[in-house]
Every structure is written in structure tokens, then in C-alpha cells.
C-alpha positions in Angstrom: 0.0 0.0 0.0 1.4 3.4 -1.0 2.1 5.6 2.1 -0.2 8.5 2.6 1.5 11.9 2.0 1.3 14.8 4.4 -0.5 16.8 1.8 -3.2 14.1 1.5 -3.5 13.8 5.2 -3.9 17.6 5.5 -6.5 17.7 2.7 -8.5 14.8 4.4 -8.3 16.6 7.8 -9.5 19.9 6.4 -12.4 18.4 4.4 -13.4 16.5 7.6 -13.3 19.7 9.7 -15.3 21.6 7.1 -18.0 18.9 7.1 -18.1 18.8 10.9 -18.3 22.6 11.1 -21.3 22.7 8.8 -23.1 20.0 10.8 -22.1 21.7 14.1 -23.6 25.0 12.9 -26.9 23.2 12.1 -27.0 21.4 15.4 -26.0 24.5 17.4 -28.7 26.6 15.8 -31.2 23.9 16.5 -30.1 23.8 20.2 -30.4 27.6 20.5 -33.9 27.5 19.1 -34.8 24.7 21.6 -33.6 26.9 24.5 -35.4 29.9 23.0 -32.3 32.1 23.0 -32.0 35.1 20.8 -28.9 34.0 18.9 -27.5 37.4 17.8 -27.6 38.8 21.4 -26.0 35.8 23.0 -22.5 34.3 23.4 -23.5 31.4 21.1 -22.8 33.6 18.1 -19.1 33.4 18.9 -19.2 29.6 18.8 -20.9 29.8 15.4 -18.3 32.3 14.3 -15.6 29.8 15.1 -17.3 27.1 13.0 -17.7 29.5 10.2 -14.1 30.6 10.4 -13.1 26.9 10.1 -15.1 26.6 6.9 -13.7 29.7 5.4 -10.1 29.0 6.4 -10.4 25.4 5.3 -11.5 26.3 1.8 -8.8 29.0 1.6 -6.0 26.5 2.5 -7.4 23.7 0.2 -7.6 25.9 -2.9 -4.5 28.0 -2.5 -0.7 27.6 -2.7 -0.8 27.7 1.1 -1.6 24.0 1.1 1.8 23.1 -0.4 3.6 25.4 2.0 1.7 24.0 5.0 2.5 20.4 3.9 6.2 21.2 3.5 6.3 22.9 6.9 4.6 19.9 8.5 7.1 17.6 6.9 9.9 19.7 8.3 8.8 19.1 11.8 10.3 16.1 13.6 12.2 14.7 16.5 15.2 16.6 17.7 17.0 14.4 20.3 19.1 17.3 21.5 16.1 19.6 22.1 14.8 19.2 25.6 12.6 22.2 25.2 11.0 20.7 22.1 10.2 17.5 23.9 8.6 19.4 26.8 6.6 21.4 24.4 5.5 18.3 22.6 4.5 16.6 25.8 2.5 19.8 26.8 0.6 19.6 23.5 -0.3 16.0 24.1 -1.5 16.5 27.6 -3.4 19.8 26.9 -5.1 18.3 23.8 -6.3 15.3 25.9 -7.7 17.4 28.7 -9.2 19.9 26.3 -11.7 17.4 25.0 -12.8 16.3 28.5 -13.0 19.9 29.8 -15.1 21.0 26.9 -17.4 18.0 27.1 -17.9 18.0 30.8 -17.8 21.7 31.7 -18.9 23.6 28.5 -20.9 21.5 26.2 -22.2 19.0 28.7 -25.5 20.4 29.7 -25.9 23.2 27.2 -24.8 21.6 23.9 -25.0 17.8 24.2 -25.3 17.3 20.4 -22.7 15.1 18.7 -21.0 17.1 15.9 -19.9 20.2 18.0 -18.0 17.9 20.4 -16.7 15.9 17.5 -15.3 19.1 16.0 -13.5 19.8 19.3 -12.3 16.2 19.3 -10.9 16.5 15.8 -8.9 19.7 16.5 -7.7 18.6 19.9 -6.5 15.3 18.4 -4.5 17.3 15.8 -2.9 19.2 18.7 -1.9 16.0 20.3 -0.5 14.7 17.0 1.7 17.8 16.7 3.0 17.0 20.1 3.7 13.3 19.2 5.4 14.5 16.0 7.8 16.5 18.1 8.4 13.5 20.5 8.6 10.7 18.0 9.2 12.0 14.5 6.8 9.5 13.0 4.5 10.2 10.0 1.3 12.2 10.5 -1.3 9.7 9.5 -0.3 6.8 11.9 0.1 9.3 14.7 -3.4 10.6 14.1 -4.9 7.1 13.9 -3.2 6.2 17.1 -4.5 9.3 18.9 -8.1 8.6 17.7 -8.0 5.0 18.7 -6.4 5.6 22.1 -8.8 8.3 23.0 -11.7 6.1 21.9 -10.4 3.4 24.3 -10.2 5.9 27.1 -13.7 7.1 26.4 -15.1 3.6 26.3 -13.3 2.5 29.5 -14.5 5.7 31.3 -18.1 5.1 30.2 -18.1 1.5 31.2 -16.4 2.1 34.6 -18.9 4.9 35.3 -21.7 2.4 35.0 -20.5 0.4 38.0 -22.6 1.5 41.0 -25.1 0.2 43.5 -27.8 2.6 42.3 -31.0 0.6 42.7 -32.8 1.8 39.6 -31.9 1.3 35.9 -29.0 3.5 34.7 -29.5 2.7 31.0 -32.0 1.6 28.4 -33.4 -1.8 29.3 -30.6 -2.4 31.9 -33.0 -4.1 34.3 -34.4 -6.4 31.6 -30.9 -7.5 30.6 -30.1 -8.6 34.1 -33.5 -10.3 34.4 -33.0 -12.3 31.1 -29.5 -13.3 32.4 -31.0 -14.6 35.6 -33.5 -16.9 33.7 -30.7 -19.5 33.3 -31.0 -20.1 37.0 -34.7 -19.3 37.4 -35.4 -22.6 39.4 -33.0 -21.6 42.2 -33.7 -17.9 42.1 -37.5 -17.8 41.6 -38.6 -21.3 42.5 -40.0 -21.9 39.0 -38.6 -23.1 35.7 -38.9 -20.6 32.9 -37.8 -20.7 29.3 -34.4 -19.5 28.5 -34.1 -16.1 26.9 -34.8 -16.2 23.1 -33.2 -12.8 22.5 -29.4 -12.7 22.4 -29.0 -16.0 24.4 -25.2 -16.1 24.1 -25.0 -12.6 25.6 -27.2 -13.4 28.5 -25.4 -16.7 29.1 -22.2 -14.7 29.6 -24.0 -12.2 31.8 -25.5 -15.0 33.9 -22.2 -16.3 35.3 -22.3 -14.1 38.5 -25.7 -15.7 39.4 -23.7 -18.9 40.1 -22.7 -17.1 43.4 -25.6 -16.3 45.6 -26.4 -12.8 46.8 -23.7 -10.9 44.9 -24.4 -7.2 45.0 -25.8 -5.2 42.1 -22.6 -3.4 41.5 -20.8 -6.7 40.8 -23.3 -7.6 38.1 -22.7 -4.2 36.5 -19.0 -4.6 36.8 -19.2 -8.0 35.1 -21.2 -6.6 32.2 -18.7 -3.7 31.8 -15.8 -6.2 31.8 -17.5 -8.3 29.1 -17.9 -5.2 26.9 -14.2 -4.1 27.4 -12.5 -7.5 27.3 -14.5 -9.0 24.4 -14.1 -5.8 22.3 -10.3 -5.7 23.0 -10.0 -9.4 22.1 -11.9 -8.9 18.9 -9.7 -6.0 17.9 -6.6 -8.1 18.5 -8.0 -11.0 16.4 -8.9 -8.6 13.6 -5.5 -7.0 13.6 -3.8 -10.5 13.5 -6.2 -11.6 10.7 -5.8 -8.5 8.6 -2.1 -8.0 9.0 
């Protein structure tokens, strides 16, 4: 497979950012209307201005000689083993880019703008910031660094989401959560409920795996939730490893 050039990487990134900016503008306007906010007299207009600036700047770079100059400048960046300051700056970019996504999601967009594409836009640019830092630290090519950043942050997000589900809260914390645990318990209905019931007909293999904690009596609710989270994480990780090995 022919390696992806820096120019192609930059073009793909800019087109993606433009598309996300357009979709983010649409979803932001929809959210403003839902909140019954007068757009032009609110701070939301600055957010829309940032998205619009991304669109304008993206088209300018894509269809001007600046694209070639930017590609050459990006190619000139790399690892300088003798530059301690460069390594520290690269590390600062990686750390700040990582926390930027979480800060925006949890403290800025969380309650007021929960729509998907605005936070994806932040995720895209914060990931590029991290890639710049990794470029200064490793000197590797842009596209594998960007792919690594996206995948690793996806793993962190999934682990955080699954671990956050582990609690002893007595009511359902997700769609059909209670029914999933109930279907898993049907494999041991005789000992649990004193009656024999049919096995679950929907996703039986999933509920069979989820049923294993019922082999131990009186395990707390948080343990069942932890087991389900481990199934999601471990099976997904194992599947990814098998796919990598198969498609090498």
C-alpha cells in the first residue's frame, strides 16, 4: 500500500473539519432554538463564528498555494533528540489536547450543547494538537500518529463510560438495563425464583455470559454491573486483537 503523503493527510483533515463545522452549525442553531435564546444577542454567536471561520479558512487552504507550503512545513517538523525544550513542548501539547476534549465535554458542552457534531469538532482539532506533540516527540509520520491518537482516545472514552456504570444505584441506569439482568437470571430461574422458565430467546449467548455471576448467591448489584462492563471491554479488546492479527 502506498504511504499517505502529508498533503493528502492535511486535505483529508481539512475536508473533515469543514463537514463537521457545517453540521455543528446546524445542530448549534437547533439547540439555540430549543432553548429559546436570541442568537445574535448571546455568546452562542461566537461559537458559530468559530465554526464559520473553520469553513472559510479550510477552503482557503485547500484551494491556494498555502496547502503546499503548509505540507512542507509539517514535513519539516520532527524529533530533535538534543532539544529538551522541544520534547517538553510536545508533551505539553499531548496533555493539553487530551484534557481539552474532556474539559469542553464536561464543563462547557455537557448540559448546554450535548449534540454530537460540536464535540466531534473539538475532538478533531484537539486530536491534531496531540498529533503535533507526538510528532515532536517521535518524528513518525502524521497519519499513523493521528490514527493512534483517535484509537487511544476512543479506548479511554469507552473505559470511562463502562467504569462509570459500575454502581449500587437501585434503579436502571440505562436503556433496558433491568431487563438485561433479568434475562440473564433466567438460566437459574429454578434456584432464584422457584419456578422453571424458558431460556431467553433474544441474544441468548450474551445473556449466558452475563448470567455467570448468578452462580454465586447474593452478589451485590454493582458486581453484576462490573461484570457486564468487563464483558464489553474484554471482548471488544480481544476482537480487535484478532482482527489485527487476521488482517495483517
